[in-house]
mmCIF file of the protein (N, C-alpha, C, O) and its ligand, coordinates in Angstrom:
data_MODEL
# 
_entry.id   MODEL 
# 
loop_
_entity.id 
_entity.type 
_entity.pdbx_number_of_molecules 
1 polymer     1 
2 non-polymer 1 
# 
_entity_poly.entity_id                      1 
_entity_poly.type                           'polypeptide(L)' 
_entity_poly.nstd_linkage                   no 
_entity_poly.nstd_monomer                   no 
_entity_poly.pdbx_seq_one_letter_code       MAKFEEAQARLYKDVMICKKCKTKAKASMQKVLRGKLLCKNCGKKQFRPKRKAK 
_entity_poly.pdbx_seq_one_letter_code_can   MAKFEEAQARLYKDVMICKKCKTKAKASMQKVLRGKLLCKNCGKKQFRPKRKAK 
_entity_poly.pdbx_strand_id                 A 
# 
loop_
_entity_poly_seq.entity_id 
_entity_poly_seq.num 
_entity_poly_seq.mon_id 
_entity_poly_seq.hetero 
1 1  MET n 
1 2  ALA n 
1 3  LYS n 
1 4  PHE n 
1 5  GLU n 
1 6  GLU n 
1 7  ALA n 
1 8  GLN n 
1 9  ALA n 
1 10 ARG n 
1 11 LEU n 
1 12 TYR n 
1 13 LYS n 
1 14 ASP n 
1 15 VAL n 
1 16 MET n 
1 17 ILE n 
1 18 CYS n 
1 19 LYS n 
1 20 LYS n 
1 21 CYS n 
1 22 LYS n 
1 23 THR n 
1 24 LYS n 
1 25 ALA n 
1 26 LYS n 
1 27 ALA n 
1 28 SER n 
1 29 MET n 
1 30 GLN n 
1 31 LYS n 
1 32 VAL n 
1 33 LEU n 
1 34 ARG n 
1 35 GLY n 
1 36 LYS n 
1 37 LEU n 
1 38 LEU n 
1 39 CYS n 
1 40 LYS n 
1 41 ASN n 
1 42 CYS n 
1 43 GLY n 
1 44 LYS n 
1 45 LYS n 
1 46 GLN n 
1 47 PHE n 
1 48 ARG n 
1 49 PRO n 
1 50 LYS n 
1 51 ARG n 
1 52 LYS n 
1 53 ALA n 
1 54 LYS n 
# 
loop_
_struct_asym.id 
_struct_asym.entity_id 
A 1 
B 2 
# 
loop_
_chem_comp.id 
_chem_comp.type 
_chem_comp.mon_nstd_flag 
ALA 'L-peptide linking' y 
ARG 'L-peptide linking' y 
ASN 'L-peptide linking' y 
ASP 'L-peptide linking' y 
CYS 'L-peptide linking' y 
GLN 'L-peptide linking' y 
GLU 'L-peptide linking' y 
GLY 'peptide linking'   y 
ILE 'L-peptide linking' y 
LEU 'L-peptide linking' y 
LYS 'L-peptide linking' y 
MET 'L-peptide linking' y 
PHE 'L-peptide linking' y 
PRO 'L-peptide linking' y 
SER 'L-peptide linking' y 
THR 'L-peptide linking' y 
TYR 'L-peptide linking' y 
VAL 'L-peptide linking' y 
ZN  non-polymer         . 
# 
_pdbx_entity_nonpoly.entity_id   2 
_pdbx_entity_nonpoly.name        ? 
_pdbx_entity_nonpoly.comp_id     ZN 
# 
_pdbx_nonpoly_scheme.asym_id         B 
_pdbx_nonpoly_scheme.entity_id       2 
_pdbx_nonpoly_scheme.mon_id          ZN 
_pdbx_nonpoly_scheme.ndb_seq_num     1 
_pdbx_nonpoly_scheme.pdb_seq_num     101 
_pdbx_nonpoly_scheme.auth_seq_num    101 
_pdbx_nonpoly_scheme.pdb_mon_id      ZN 
_pdbx_nonpoly_scheme.auth_mon_id     ZN 
_pdbx_nonpoly_scheme.pdb_strand_id   A 
_pdbx_nonpoly_scheme.pdb_ins_code    . 
# 
loop_
_atom_site.group_PDB 
_atom_site.id 
_atom_site.type_symbol 
_atom_site.label_atom_id 
_atom_site.label_alt_id 
_atom_site.label_comp_id 
_atom_site.label_asym_id 
_atom_site.label_entity_id 
_atom_site.label_seq_id 
_atom_site.pdbx_PDB_ins_code 
_atom_site.Cartn_x 
_atom_site.Cartn_y 
_atom_site.Cartn_z 
_atom_site.occupancy 
_atom_site.B_iso_or_equiv 
_atom_site.pdbx_formal_charge 
_atom_site.auth_seq_id 
_atom_site.auth_comp_id 
_atom_site.auth_asym_id 
_atom_site.auth_atom_id 
_atom_site.pdbx_PDB_model_num 
ATOM   1   N  N  . MET A 1 1  ? 107.706 106.805 88.752  1.00 0.00 ? 1   MET A N  1 
ATOM   2   C  CA . MET A 1 1  ? 107.344 106.354 90.102  1.00 0.00 ? 1   MET A CA 1 
ATOM   3   C  C  . MET A 1 1  ? 106.125 105.439 90.116  1.00 0.00 ? 1   MET A C  1 
ATOM   4   O  O  . MET A 1 1  ? 105.667 104.991 91.166  1.00 0.00 ? 1   MET A O  1 
ATOM   5   N  N  . ALA A 1 2  ? 105.618 105.177 88.913  1.00 0.00 ? 2   ALA A N  1 
ATOM   6   C  CA . ALA A 1 2  ? 104.423 104.342 88.827  1.00 0.00 ? 2   ALA A CA 1 
ATOM   7   C  C  . ALA A 1 2  ? 104.682 102.959 89.396  1.00 0.00 ? 2   ALA A C  1 
ATOM   8   O  O  . ALA A 1 2  ? 103.843 102.383 90.088  1.00 0.00 ? 2   ALA A O  1 
ATOM   9   N  N  . LYS A 1 3  ? 105.853 102.444 89.090  1.00 0.00 ? 3   LYS A N  1 
ATOM   10  C  CA . LYS A 1 3  ? 106.214 101.115 89.585  1.00 0.00 ? 3   LYS A CA 1 
ATOM   11  C  C  . LYS A 1 3  ? 106.155 101.057 91.116  1.00 0.00 ? 3   LYS A C  1 
ATOM   12  O  O  . LYS A 1 3  ? 105.648 100.102 91.705  1.00 0.00 ? 3   LYS A O  1 
ATOM   13  N  N  . PHE A 1 4  ? 106.676 102.081 91.715  1.00 0.00 ? 4   PHE A N  1 
ATOM   14  C  CA . PHE A 1 4  ? 106.697 102.136 93.172  1.00 0.00 ? 4   PHE A CA 1 
ATOM   15  C  C  . PHE A 1 4  ? 105.287 102.131 93.736  1.00 0.00 ? 4   PHE A C  1 
ATOM   16  O  O  . PHE A 1 4  ? 104.999 101.426 94.702  1.00 0.00 ? 4   PHE A O  1 
ATOM   17  N  N  . GLU A 1 5  ? 104.419 102.913 93.136  1.00 0.00 ? 5   GLU A N  1 
ATOM   18  C  CA . GLU A 1 5  ? 103.037 102.984 93.614  1.00 0.00 ? 5   GLU A CA 1 
ATOM   19  C  C  . GLU A 1 5  ? 102.324 101.646 93.453  1.00 0.00 ? 5   GLU A C  1 
ATOM   20  O  O  . GLU A 1 5  ? 101.539 101.237 94.309  1.00 0.00 ? 5   GLU A O  1 
ATOM   21  N  N  . GLU A 1 6  ? 102.609 100.980 92.354  1.00 0.00 ? 6   GLU A N  1 
ATOM   22  C  CA . GLU A 1 6  ? 102.017 99.656  92.146  1.00 0.00 ? 6   GLU A CA 1 
ATOM   23  C  C  . GLU A 1 6  ? 102.464 98.698  93.236  1.00 0.00 ? 6   GLU A C  1 
ATOM   24  O  O  . GLU A 1 6  ? 101.666 97.932  93.776  1.00 0.00 ? 6   GLU A O  1 
ATOM   25  N  N  . ALA A 1 7  ? 103.737 98.751  93.547  1.00 0.00 ? 7   ALA A N  1 
ATOM   26  C  CA . ALA A 1 7  ? 104.267 97.880  94.593  1.00 0.00 ? 7   ALA A CA 1 
ATOM   27  C  C  . ALA A 1 7  ? 103.608 98.188  95.929  1.00 0.00 ? 7   ALA A C  1 
ATOM   28  O  O  . ALA A 1 7  ? 103.258 97.276  96.679  1.00 0.00 ? 7   ALA A O  1 
ATOM   29  N  N  . GLN A 1 8  ? 103.442 99.454  96.222  1.00 0.00 ? 8   GLN A N  1 
ATOM   30  C  CA . GLN A 1 8  ? 102.783 99.863  97.456  1.00 0.00 ? 8   GLN A CA 1 
ATOM   31  C  C  . GLN A 1 8  ? 101.359 99.322  97.517  1.00 0.00 ? 8   GLN A C  1 
ATOM   32  O  O  . GLN A 1 8  ? 100.918 98.788  98.535  1.00 0.00 ? 8   GLN A O  1 
ATOM   33  N  N  . ALA A 1 9  ? 100.655 99.476  96.398  1.00 0.00 ? 9   ALA A N  1 
ATOM   34  C  CA . ALA A 1 9  ? 99.271  99.029  96.334  1.00 0.00 ? 9   ALA A CA 1 
ATOM   35  C  C  . ALA A 1 9  ? 99.187  97.529  96.569  1.00 0.00 ? 9   ALA A C  1 
ATOM   36  O  O  . ALA A 1 9  ? 98.279  97.035  97.237  1.00 0.00 ? 9   ALA A O  1 
ATOM   37  N  N  . ARG A 1 10 ? 100.147 96.821  96.007  1.00 0.00 ? 10  ARG A N  1 
ATOM   38  C  CA . ARG A 1 10 ? 100.139 95.369  96.160  1.00 0.00 ? 10  ARG A CA 1 
ATOM   39  C  C  . ARG A 1 10 ? 100.448 94.975  97.614  1.00 0.00 ? 10  ARG A C  1 
ATOM   40  O  O  . ARG A 1 10 ? 99.871  94.039  98.166  1.00 0.00 ? 10  ARG A O  1 
ATOM   41  N  N  . LEU A 1 11 ? 101.348 95.703  98.185  1.00 0.00 ? 11  LEU A N  1 
ATOM   42  C  CA . LEU A 1 11 ? 101.736 95.399  99.566  1.00 0.00 ? 11  LEU A CA 1 
ATOM   43  C  C  . LEU A 1 11 ? 100.597 95.635  100.543 1.00 0.00 ? 11  LEU A C  1 
ATOM   44  O  O  . LEU A 1 11 ? 100.392 94.874  101.488 1.00 0.00 ? 11  LEU A O  1 
ATOM   45  N  N  . TYR A 1 12 ? 99.863  96.709  100.291 1.00 0.00 ? 12  TYR A N  1 
ATOM   46  C  CA . TYR A 1 12 ? 98.849  97.075  101.270 1.00 0.00 ? 12  TYR A CA 1 
ATOM   47  C  C  . TYR A 1 12 ? 97.463  96.574  100.922 1.00 0.00 ? 12  TYR A C  1 
ATOM   48  O  O  . TYR A 1 12 ? 96.536  96.650  101.728 1.00 0.00 ? 12  TYR A O  1 
ATOM   49  N  N  . LYS A 1 13 ? 97.338  96.059  99.710  1.00 0.00 ? 13  LYS A N  1 
ATOM   50  C  CA . LYS A 1 13 ? 96.032  95.526  99.326  1.00 0.00 ? 13  LYS A CA 1 
ATOM   51  C  C  . LYS A 1 13 ? 95.762  94.246  100.107 1.00 0.00 ? 13  LYS A C  1 
ATOM   52  O  O  . LYS A 1 13 ? 96.635  93.388  100.240 1.00 0.00 ? 13  LYS A O  1 
ATOM   53  N  N  . ASP A 1 14 ? 94.575  94.134  100.606 1.00 0.00 ? 14  ASP A N  1 
ATOM   54  C  CA . ASP A 1 14 ? 94.155  92.917  101.307 1.00 0.00 ? 14  ASP A CA 1 
ATOM   55  C  C  . ASP A 1 14 ? 94.934  92.643  102.597 1.00 0.00 ? 14  ASP A C  1 
ATOM   56  O  O  . ASP A 1 14 ? 94.954  91.519  103.098 1.00 0.00 ? 14  ASP A O  1 
ATOM   57  N  N  . VAL A 1 15 ? 95.556  93.665  103.109 1.00 0.00 ? 15  VAL A N  1 
ATOM   58  C  CA . VAL A 1 15 ? 96.166  93.486  104.428 1.00 0.00 ? 15  VAL A CA 1 
ATOM   59  C  C  . VAL A 1 15 ? 95.308  94.226  105.446 1.00 0.00 ? 15  VAL A C  1 
ATOM   60  O  O  . VAL A 1 15 ? 95.112  95.439  105.369 1.00 0.00 ? 15  VAL A O  1 
ATOM   61  N  N  . MET A 1 16 ? 94.813  93.465  106.386 1.00 0.00 ? 16  MET A N  1 
ATOM   62  C  CA . MET A 1 16 ? 93.934  94.026  107.403 1.00 0.00 ? 16  MET A CA 1 
ATOM   63  C  C  . MET A 1 16 ? 94.648  94.048  108.750 1.00 0.00 ? 16  MET A C  1 
ATOM   64  O  O  . MET A 1 16 ? 95.468  93.183  109.061 1.00 0.00 ? 16  MET A O  1 
ATOM   65  N  N  . ILE A 1 17 ? 94.318  95.037  109.516 1.00 0.00 ? 17  ILE A N  1 
ATOM   66  C  CA . ILE A 1 17 ? 94.900  95.151  110.846 1.00 0.00 ? 17  ILE A CA 1 
ATOM   67  C  C  . ILE A 1 17 ? 93.792  95.037  111.880 1.00 0.00 ? 17  ILE A C  1 
ATOM   68  O  O  . ILE A 1 17 ? 92.775  95.724  111.792 1.00 0.00 ? 17  ILE A O  1 
ATOM   69  N  N  . CYS A 1 18 ? 93.993  94.174  112.847 1.00 0.00 ? 18  CYS A N  1 
ATOM   70  C  CA . CYS A 1 18 ? 93.019  94.046  113.921 1.00 0.00 ? 18  CYS A CA 1 
ATOM   71  C  C  . CYS A 1 18 ? 92.981  95.345  114.711 1.00 0.00 ? 18  CYS A C  1 
ATOM   72  O  O  . CYS A 1 18 ? 94.016  95.909  115.066 1.00 0.00 ? 18  CYS A O  1 
ATOM   73  N  N  . LYS A 1 19 ? 91.766  95.805  114.977 1.00 0.00 ? 19  LYS A N  1 
ATOM   74  C  CA . LYS A 1 19 ? 91.642  97.067  115.705 1.00 0.00 ? 19  LYS A CA 1 
ATOM   75  C  C  . LYS A 1 19 ? 91.976  96.898  117.180 1.00 0.00 ? 19  LYS A C  1 
ATOM   76  O  O  . LYS A 1 19 ? 92.298  97.866  117.870 1.00 0.00 ? 19  LYS A O  1 
ATOM   77  N  N  . LYS A 1 20 ? 91.900  95.683  117.646 1.00 0.00 ? 20  LYS A N  1 
ATOM   78  C  CA . LYS A 1 20 ? 92.131  95.446  119.075 1.00 0.00 ? 20  LYS A CA 1 
ATOM   79  C  C  . LYS A 1 20 ? 93.609  95.242  119.386 1.00 0.00 ? 20  LYS A C  1 
ATOM   80  O  O  . LYS A 1 20 ? 94.170  95.888  120.272 1.00 0.00 ? 20  LYS A O  1 
ATOM   81  N  N  . CYS A 1 21 ? 94.229  94.326  118.634 1.00 0.00 ? 21  CYS A N  1 
ATOM   82  C  CA . CYS A 1 21 ? 95.604  93.971  118.994 1.00 0.00 ? 21  CYS A CA 1 
ATOM   83  C  C  . CYS A 1 21 ? 96.591  94.259  117.870 1.00 0.00 ? 21  CYS A C  1 
ATOM   84  O  O  . CYS A 1 21 ? 97.785  93.987  117.996 1.00 0.00 ? 21  CYS A O  1 
ATOM   85  N  N  . LYS A 1 22 ? 96.084  94.812  116.773 1.00 0.00 ? 22  LYS A N  1 
ATOM   86  C  CA . LYS A 1 22 ? 96.950  95.249  115.670 1.00 0.00 ? 22  LYS A CA 1 
ATOM   87  C  C  . LYS A 1 22 ? 97.690  94.098  114.984 1.00 0.00 ? 22  LYS A C  1 
ATOM   88  O  O  . LYS A 1 22 ? 98.761  94.282  114.405 1.00 0.00 ? 22  LYS A O  1 
ATOM   89  N  N  . THR A 1 23 ? 97.105  92.939  115.062 1.00 0.00 ? 23  THR A N  1 
ATOM   90  C  CA . THR A 1 23 ? 97.669  91.817  114.333 1.00 0.00 ? 23  THR A CA 1 
ATOM   91  C  C  . THR A 1 23 ? 97.334  91.959  112.856 1.00 0.00 ? 23  THR A C  1 
ATOM   92  O  O  . THR A 1 23 ? 96.219  92.336  112.496 1.00 0.00 ? 23  THR A O  1 
ATOM   93  N  N  . LYS A 1 24 ? 98.300  91.657  112.014 1.00 0.00 ? 24  LYS A N  1 
ATOM   94  C  CA . LYS A 1 24 ? 98.072  91.730  110.575 1.00 0.00 ? 24  LYS A CA 1 
ATOM   95  C  C  . LYS A 1 24 ? 97.424  90.449  110.088 1.00 0.00 ? 24  LYS A C  1 
ATOM   96  O  O  . LYS A 1 24 ? 97.748  89.356  110.552 1.00 0.00 ? 24  LYS A O  1 
ATOM   97  N  N  . ALA A 1 25 ? 96.507  90.598  109.148 1.00 0.00 ? 25  ALA A N  1 
ATOM   98  C  CA . ALA A 1 25 ? 95.874  89.419  108.560 1.00 0.00 ? 25  ALA A CA 1 
ATOM   99  C  C  . ALA A 1 25 ? 95.685  89.684  107.077 1.00 0.00 ? 25  ALA A C  1 
ATOM   100 O  O  . ALA A 1 25 ? 95.271  90.773  106.677 1.00 0.00 ? 25  ALA A O  1 
ATOM   101 N  N  . LYS A 1 26 ? 95.987  88.692  106.276 1.00 0.00 ? 26  LYS A N  1 
ATOM   102 C  CA . LYS A 1 26 ? 95.790  88.839  104.842 1.00 0.00 ? 26  LYS A CA 1 
ATOM   103 C  C  . LYS A 1 26 ? 94.394  88.367  104.470 1.00 0.00 ? 26  LYS A C  1 
ATOM   104 O  O  . LYS A 1 26 ? 94.085  87.178  104.537 1.00 0.00 ? 26  LYS A O  1 
ATOM   105 N  N  . ALA A 1 27 ? 93.577  89.296  104.087 1.00 0.00 ? 27  ALA A N  1 
ATOM   106 C  CA . ALA A 1 27 ? 92.220  88.965  103.673 1.00 0.00 ? 27  ALA A CA 1 
ATOM   107 C  C  . ALA A 1 27 ? 91.636  90.162  102.940 1.00 0.00 ? 27  ALA A C  1 
ATOM   108 O  O  . ALA A 1 27 ? 92.082  91.295  103.112 1.00 0.00 ? 27  ALA A O  1 
ATOM   109 N  N  . SER A 1 28 ? 90.639  89.891  102.127 1.00 0.00 ? 28  SER A N  1 
ATOM   110 C  CA . SER A 1 28 ? 90.023  90.980  101.388 1.00 0.00 ? 28  SER A CA 1 
ATOM   111 C  C  . SER A 1 28 ? 89.026  91.709  102.269 1.00 0.00 ? 28  SER A C  1 
ATOM   112 O  O  . SER A 1 28 ? 88.537  91.168  103.261 1.00 0.00 ? 28  SER A O  1 
ATOM   113 N  N  . MET A 1 29 ? 88.733  92.937  101.896 1.00 0.00 ? 29  MET A N  1 
ATOM   114 C  CA . MET A 1 29 ? 87.757  93.734  102.639 1.00 0.00 ? 29  MET A CA 1 
ATOM   115 C  C  . MET A 1 29 ? 86.403  93.044  102.619 1.00 0.00 ? 29  MET A C  1 
ATOM   116 O  O  . MET A 1 29 ? 85.656  93.101  103.596 1.00 0.00 ? 29  MET A O  1 
ATOM   117 N  N  . GLN A 1 30 ? 86.091  92.395  101.509 1.00 0.00 ? 30  GLN A N  1 
ATOM   118 C  CA . GLN A 1 30 ? 84.817  91.691  101.405 1.00 0.00 ? 30  GLN A CA 1 
ATOM   119 C  C  . GLN A 1 30 ? 84.675  90.641  102.497 1.00 0.00 ? 30  GLN A C  1 
ATOM   120 O  O  . GLN A 1 30 ? 83.608  90.471  103.086 1.00 0.00 ? 30  GLN A O  1 
ATOM   121 N  N  . LYS A 1 31 ? 85.749  89.959  102.746 1.00 0.00 ? 31  LYS A N  1 
ATOM   122 C  CA . LYS A 1 31 ? 85.737  88.906  103.760 1.00 0.00 ? 31  LYS A CA 1 
ATOM   123 C  C  . LYS A 1 31 ? 85.489  89.499  105.149 1.00 0.00 ? 31  LYS A C  1 
ATOM   124 O  O  . LYS A 1 31 ? 84.757  88.941  105.967 1.00 0.00 ? 31  LYS A O  1 
ATOM   125 N  N  . VAL A 1 32 ? 86.112  90.627  105.379 1.00 0.00 ? 32  VAL A N  1 
ATOM   126 C  CA . VAL A 1 32 ? 85.931  91.314  106.663 1.00 0.00 ? 32  VAL A CA 1 
ATOM   127 C  C  . VAL A 1 32 ? 84.480  91.757  106.813 1.00 0.00 ? 32  VAL A C  1 
ATOM   128 O  O  . VAL A 1 32 ? 83.866  91.584  107.866 1.00 0.00 ? 32  VAL A O  1 
ATOM   129 N  N  . LEU A 1 33 ? 83.948  92.329  105.742 1.00 0.00 ? 33  LEU A N  1 
ATOM   130 C  CA . LEU A 1 33 ? 82.588  92.864  105.790 1.00 0.00 ? 33  LEU A CA 1 
ATOM   131 C  C  . LEU A 1 33 ? 81.561  91.753  106.002 1.00 0.00 ? 33  LEU A C  1 
ATOM   132 O  O  . LEU A 1 33 ? 80.514  91.970  106.613 1.00 0.00 ? 33  LEU A O  1 
ATOM   133 N  N  . ARG A 1 34 ? 81.870  90.571  105.493 1.00 0.00 ? 34  ARG A N  1 
ATOM   134 C  CA . ARG A 1 34 ? 80.958  89.449  105.680 1.00 0.00 ? 34  ARG A CA 1 
ATOM   135 C  C  . ARG A 1 34 ? 81.154  88.779  107.033 1.00 0.00 ? 34  ARG A C  1 
ATOM   136 O  O  . ARG A 1 34 ? 80.435  87.841  107.379 1.00 0.00 ? 34  ARG A O  1 
ATOM   137 N  N  . GLY A 1 35 ? 82.112  89.255  107.785 1.00 0.00 ? 35  GLY A N  1 
ATOM   138 C  CA . GLY A 1 35 ? 82.359  88.697  109.109 1.00 0.00 ? 35  GLY A CA 1 
ATOM   139 C  C  . GLY A 1 35 ? 83.042  87.354  109.069 1.00 0.00 ? 35  GLY A C  1 
ATOM   140 O  O  . GLY A 1 35 ? 82.899  86.545  109.987 1.00 0.00 ? 35  GLY A O  1 
ATOM   141 N  N  . LYS A 1 36 ? 83.790  87.113  107.997 1.00 0.00 ? 36  LYS A N  1 
ATOM   142 C  CA . LYS A 1 36 ? 84.433  85.801  107.844 1.00 0.00 ? 36  LYS A CA 1 
ATOM   143 C  C  . LYS A 1 36 ? 85.854  85.804  108.408 1.00 0.00 ? 36  LYS A C  1 
ATOM   144 O  O  . LYS A 1 36 ? 86.486  84.761  108.571 1.00 0.00 ? 36  LYS A O  1 
ATOM   145 N  N  . LEU A 1 37 ? 86.318  86.988  108.693 1.00 0.00 ? 37  LEU A N  1 
ATOM   146 C  CA . LEU A 1 37 ? 87.701  87.070  109.151 1.00 0.00 ? 37  LEU A CA 1 
ATOM   147 C  C  . LEU A 1 37 ? 87.767  87.260  110.662 1.00 0.00 ? 37  LEU A C  1 
ATOM   148 O  O  . LEU A 1 37 ? 87.246  88.232  111.208 1.00 0.00 ? 37  LEU A O  1 
ATOM   149 N  N  . LEU A 1 38 ? 88.409  86.321  111.311 1.00 0.00 ? 38  LEU A N  1 
ATOM   150 C  CA . LEU A 1 38 ? 88.610  86.414  112.750 1.00 0.00 ? 38  LEU A CA 1 
ATOM   151 C  C  . LEU A 1 38 ? 90.081  86.654  113.031 1.00 0.00 ? 38  LEU A C  1 
ATOM   152 O  O  . LEU A 1 38 ? 90.950  86.089  112.367 1.00 0.00 ? 38  LEU A O  1 
ATOM   153 N  N  . CYS A 1 39 ? 90.347  87.473  113.991 1.00 0.00 ? 39  CYS A N  1 
ATOM   154 C  CA . CYS A 1 39 ? 91.733  87.694  114.384 1.00 0.00 ? 39  CYS A CA 1 
ATOM   155 C  C  . CYS A 1 39 ? 92.263  86.420  115.034 1.00 0.00 ? 39  CYS A C  1 
ATOM   156 O  O  . CYS A 1 39 ? 91.642  85.846  115.928 1.00 0.00 ? 39  CYS A O  1 
ATOM   157 N  N  . LYS A 1 40 ? 93.435  85.998  114.554 1.00 0.00 ? 40  LYS A N  1 
ATOM   158 C  CA . LYS A 1 40 ? 93.973  84.753  115.090 1.00 0.00 ? 40  LYS A CA 1 
ATOM   159 C  C  . LYS A 1 40 ? 94.573  84.958  116.478 1.00 0.00 ? 40  LYS A C  1 
ATOM   160 O  O  . LYS A 1 40 ? 94.881  83.999  117.186 1.00 0.00 ? 40  LYS A O  1 
ATOM   161 N  N  . ASN A 1 41 ? 94.728  86.201  116.843 1.00 0.00 ? 41  ASN A N  1 
ATOM   162 C  CA . ASN A 1 41 ? 95.313  86.505  118.147 1.00 0.00 ? 41  ASN A CA 1 
ATOM   163 C  C  . ASN A 1 41 ? 94.250  86.701  119.220 1.00 0.00 ? 41  ASN A C  1 
ATOM   164 O  O  . ASN A 1 41 ? 94.334  86.106  120.295 1.00 0.00 ? 41  ASN A O  1 
ATOM   165 N  N  . CYS A 1 42 ? 93.242  87.539  118.933 1.00 0.00 ? 42  CYS A N  1 
ATOM   166 C  CA . CYS A 1 42 ? 92.253  87.854  119.969 1.00 0.00 ? 42  CYS A CA 1 
ATOM   167 C  C  . CYS A 1 42 ? 90.849  87.407  119.582 1.00 0.00 ? 42  CYS A C  1 
ATOM   168 O  O  . CYS A 1 42 ? 89.937  87.474  120.406 1.00 0.00 ? 42  CYS A O  1 
ATOM   169 N  N  . GLY A 1 43 ? 90.654  86.950  118.339 1.00 0.00 ? 43  GLY A N  1 
ATOM   170 C  CA . GLY A 1 43 ? 89.357  86.420  117.941 1.00 0.00 ? 43  GLY A CA 1 
ATOM   171 C  C  . GLY A 1 43 ? 88.301  87.456  117.608 1.00 0.00 ? 43  GLY A C  1 
ATOM   172 O  O  . GLY A 1 43 ? 87.133  87.115  117.425 1.00 0.00 ? 43  GLY A O  1 
ATOM   173 N  N  . LYS A 1 44 ? 88.699  88.711  117.530 1.00 0.00 ? 44  LYS A N  1 
ATOM   174 C  CA . LYS A 1 44 ? 87.736  89.759  117.203 1.00 0.00 ? 44  LYS A CA 1 
ATOM   175 C  C  . LYS A 1 44 ? 87.530  89.853  115.695 1.00 0.00 ? 44  LYS A C  1 
ATOM   176 O  O  . LYS A 1 44 ? 88.330  89.360  114.900 1.00 0.00 ? 44  LYS A O  1 
ATOM   177 N  N  . LYS A 1 45 ? 86.439  90.500  115.336 1.00 0.00 ? 45  LYS A N  1 
ATOM   178 C  CA . LYS A 1 45 ? 86.144  90.634  113.919 1.00 0.00 ? 45  LYS A CA 1 
ATOM   179 C  C  . LYS A 1 45 ? 86.306  92.070  113.440 1.00 0.00 ? 45  LYS A C  1 
ATOM   180 O  O  . LYS A 1 45 ? 85.886  92.429  112.341 1.00 0.00 ? 45  LYS A O  1 
ATOM   181 N  N  . GLN A 1 46 ? 86.912  92.862  114.272 1.00 0.00 ? 46  GLN A N  1 
ATOM   182 C  CA . GLN A 1 46 ? 87.050  94.266  113.895 1.00 0.00 ? 46  GLN A CA 1 
ATOM   183 C  C  . GLN A 1 46 ? 88.418  94.508  113.258 1.00 0.00 ? 46  GLN A C  1 
ATOM   184 O  O  . GLN A 1 46 ? 89.463  94.417  113.903 1.00 0.00 ? 46  GLN A O  1 
ATOM   185 N  N  . PHE A 1 47 ? 88.362  94.810  112.003 1.00 0.00 ? 47  PHE A N  1 
ATOM   186 C  CA . PHE A 1 47 ? 89.589  95.052  111.261 1.00 0.00 ? 47  PHE A CA 1 
ATOM   187 C  C  . PHE A 1 47 ? 89.514  96.379  110.531 1.00 0.00 ? 47  PHE A C  1 
ATOM   188 O  O  . PHE A 1 47 ? 88.434  96.882  110.222 1.00 0.00 ? 47  PHE A O  1 
ATOM   189 N  N  . ARG A 1 48 ? 90.654  96.918  110.270 1.00 0.00 ? 48  ARG A N  1 
ATOM   190 C  CA . ARG A 1 48 ? 90.735  98.074  109.392 1.00 0.00 ? 48  ARG A CA 1 
ATOM   191 C  C  . ARG A 1 48 ? 91.757  97.746  108.311 1.00 0.00 ? 48  ARG A C  1 
ATOM   192 O  O  . ARG A 1 48 ? 92.718  97.016  108.556 1.00 0.00 ? 48  ARG A O  1 
ATOM   193 N  N  . PRO A 1 49 ? 91.547  98.285  107.121 1.00 0.00 ? 49  PRO A N  1 
ATOM   194 C  CA . PRO A 1 49 ? 92.523  98.025  106.070 1.00 0.00 ? 49  PRO A CA 1 
ATOM   195 C  C  . PRO A 1 49 ? 93.812  98.761  106.340 1.00 0.00 ? 49  PRO A C  1 
ATOM   196 O  O  . PRO A 1 49 ? 93.804  99.858  106.899 1.00 0.00 ? 49  PRO A O  1 
ATOM   197 N  N  . LYS A 1 50 ? 94.912  98.169  105.949 1.00 0.00 ? 50  LYS A N  1 
ATOM   198 C  CA . LYS A 1 50 ? 96.186  98.854  106.078 1.00 0.00 ? 50  LYS A CA 1 
ATOM   199 C  C  . LYS A 1 50 ? 96.409  99.717  104.871 1.00 0.00 ? 50  LYS A C  1 
ATOM   200 O  O  . LYS A 1 50 ? 96.928  99.256  103.854 1.00 0.00 ? 50  LYS A O  1 
ATOM   201 N  N  . ARG A 1 51 ? 96.030  100.940 104.973 1.00 0.00 ? 51  ARG A N  1 
ATOM   202 C  CA . ARG A 1 51 ? 96.120  101.851 103.837 1.00 0.00 ? 51  ARG A CA 1 
ATOM   203 C  C  . ARG A 1 51 ? 96.642  103.201 104.294 1.00 0.00 ? 51  ARG A C  1 
ATOM   204 O  O  . ARG A 1 51 ? 96.323  104.241 103.717 1.00 0.00 ? 51  ARG A O  1 
ATOM   205 N  N  . LYS A 1 52 ? 97.422  103.162 105.303 1.00 0.00 ? 52  LYS A N  1 
ATOM   206 C  CA . LYS A 1 52 ? 97.936  104.419 105.835 1.00 0.00 ? 52  LYS A CA 1 
ATOM   207 C  C  . LYS A 1 52 ? 99.086  104.908 104.978 1.00 0.00 ? 52  LYS A C  1 
ATOM   208 O  O  . LYS A 1 52 ? 100.154 104.297 104.933 1.00 0.00 ? 52  LYS A O  1 
ATOM   209 N  N  . ALA A 1 53 ? 98.850  106.024 104.298 1.00 0.00 ? 53  ALA A N  1 
ATOM   210 C  CA . ALA A 1 53 ? 99.934  106.626 103.539 1.00 0.00 ? 53  ALA A CA 1 
ATOM   211 C  C  . ALA A 1 53 ? 100.625 107.657 104.413 1.00 0.00 ? 53  ALA A C  1 
ATOM   212 O  O  . ALA A 1 53 ? 99.987  108.548 104.972 1.00 0.00 ? 53  ALA A O  1 
ATOM   213 N  N  . LYS A 1 54 ? 101.897 107.524 104.517 1.00 0.00 ? 54  LYS A N  1 
ATOM   214 C  CA . LYS A 1 54 ? 102.610 108.424 105.416 1.00 0.00 ? 54  LYS A CA 1 
ATOM   215 C  C  . LYS A 1 54 ? 102.841 109.787 104.774 1.00 0.00 ? 54  LYS A C  1 
ATOM   216 O  O  . LYS A 1 54 ? 103.431 110.671 105.396 1.00 0.00 ? 54  LYS A O  1 
HETATM 217 ZN ZN . ZN  B 2 .  ? 93.170  90.906  117.345 1.00 0.00 2 101 ZN  A ZN 1 
# 
């Protein structure tokens, strides 16, 4: 199952979700922390990483 986990990690790595409108954005956490990432939908800088394991 290692392959599957790797694929999951790749899929969810660097995918951020806007906390306001839940728009997905591809960017690293570093970029978010530096305030370089703006939501293209609502313009907010509040993101959370998409790392929800079901
Ligand atoms: Zn947004």
